[in-house]
C-alpha angles and dihedrals in degrees: 000000000000111000102218102033114109110247114253113252123222090253091052090050092050087056089067096054096079116096094208119096113268088223090072090067090058097047108119124234103249092199092058094070092234117142115265111249117240118256113245124190122197094254090050091051092049091049091048091052092050090048099044110028112113094213090067092050090048094052090045089057091050089053091050090050090051089053089056089052088058091053091046092053094044091052090075089074093061129076113278111219123188137165131217140184134184145173115205127190119194142158126252115292093357117175129175101234099169105040118188092238139008128024100267120127104198130181112235114225121200105235149133113223143160131191152144129253127201128191127183129187109229099183141331092181096257103314096116091044090056091049090052091049089049092053091047092051090049088052090054089049092054091046090052089050088055087059090045093053090046091052091049092050090047093053094044090053090050093050093047090050091055091046092056090051088052092050093047090051090048092054090049091049091048092053092048090047092052090049095049093043091049090053091048092048091051092049094048091046090053091048090048089053088052088049091242095117132038132240087256090064091050092049093050091047091050090047091053091050092050091050090051091052090050090049092053092050092051091044092058090051091049091051092051090051092047092053089051091051091050092050091054092046091051092050094247121149094211134036115266128184123223138178103250128205119245109239102190091114093054096081123126137149118272107272097221138056122244093260092047090051092051092047090049092050094049090052099043113020106122094211090058092045090050091050091049091052090048089053090052090050091051092053093050089050089052091051091050091050090051090053095049090095094059123099121272115216118197140159127226133190134182132189134167149121136272104208093160116053138139119261094232092052114082099219121153118241089242135022138203137171139164136184149155122244134189124209118199119180106220104167126004100166092263095302096124093046091051092048091050093050092046092051091047091051091049090050091052090046089052089054090055092045089056091050091050092048091050093049093047092048091051090051093047094050093046092050092044091049092049092047091049091050091049092049091049092052090047090061092070095038094050090046090060091046091051091052092050095047091046091056090046090053093050091053093046092051091049091051091048091052090057093042098251095119137034130246088249089065090048091052091049092049091048091051091048092049092047093049090050092052089046091055092046097054093034089058090055095052093041089055093048091052094044091050090049090050091049090053089047093055092043090056088237091133086088088071090069114093111249 
């Protein structure tokens, strides 16, 4: 069974036993002056959820932010240009002899100057390229997670749509049950007055009517909850009511075998693809950390003007200089070694995470495929059971009418027939949800036009 689907209650299952279309329960009374609810098919509901749900927008923004990280990392390969200006006042022959840091002992020249500096990385022996590759892999991971969130929203909307249909059917069943039990209670009461039935018959008839009223009260509450769940699944801030489409006729066997379903999931599931991209990013980060101890070769150039300078200081009106420098980390107190080991450990952990994700996906798809097959077979089995129990109920009622059976037997036959209808319709909806969950884990939701 599906791990995170809420188990169907008995009341929800009863909702499926009615043969009438659940949409009839949602049809507005045109004479009441109430606004007519909008019709909403399942594809329309799925498209609305993908368009409105805030979780998709949130993940899209995270992917956009990850794209900016790629640009930020790649910018280190381009020239860095910056400007500066200063105006310095100093006394004659001033020198900083006790600087706050470093060991330099510079002369301070009174001046006013402005200029431009340019620096360009020549090579760091691949470290920056690995950092760029890591950021690009992380971007792909975030983009795959956008698809994953979209698939989850899509499935939740589908499930909520079915749950509303269940609740609508339940309310319709409850109303019909109240009506039939009221008729039976009135008939038995009249027969009791004519001393043709006993107090026991009246008590059982009243008990059946009370149970039907309780069922209708709970059915209305379940329907309200189902509408709230559908509104959240569609990304709506308030509850809206629609006229939904009955999907009982849209039942067919799963198109793929178990092995085909697993292969499809391993190739397309966005969660697995996101984890694979995250693993790739971790390995690039490990490579960059291993290269952090290599030399960095860069060029720098400066040029500017000195329009304000002291007469006794022989400064040129303009200045310019350029050079190449090499930075080699020799000893960092173990920082680079620790960073390299940490990145390597995280890369190996990402490998194991990918293995775990693949194993979990294989399990989920296999269980979903098995559950879908079982639910599909149950449709035919429960249909035969419903036919048999219906015939048994007709015979029991006929015997009761001629006085050959008791009302207790009638109640038992009614319960058996109702449970059979419950199982029949419940198998249909269970199969539809299981098939939707299977497509969700396969990553086949991407086939749906968005």
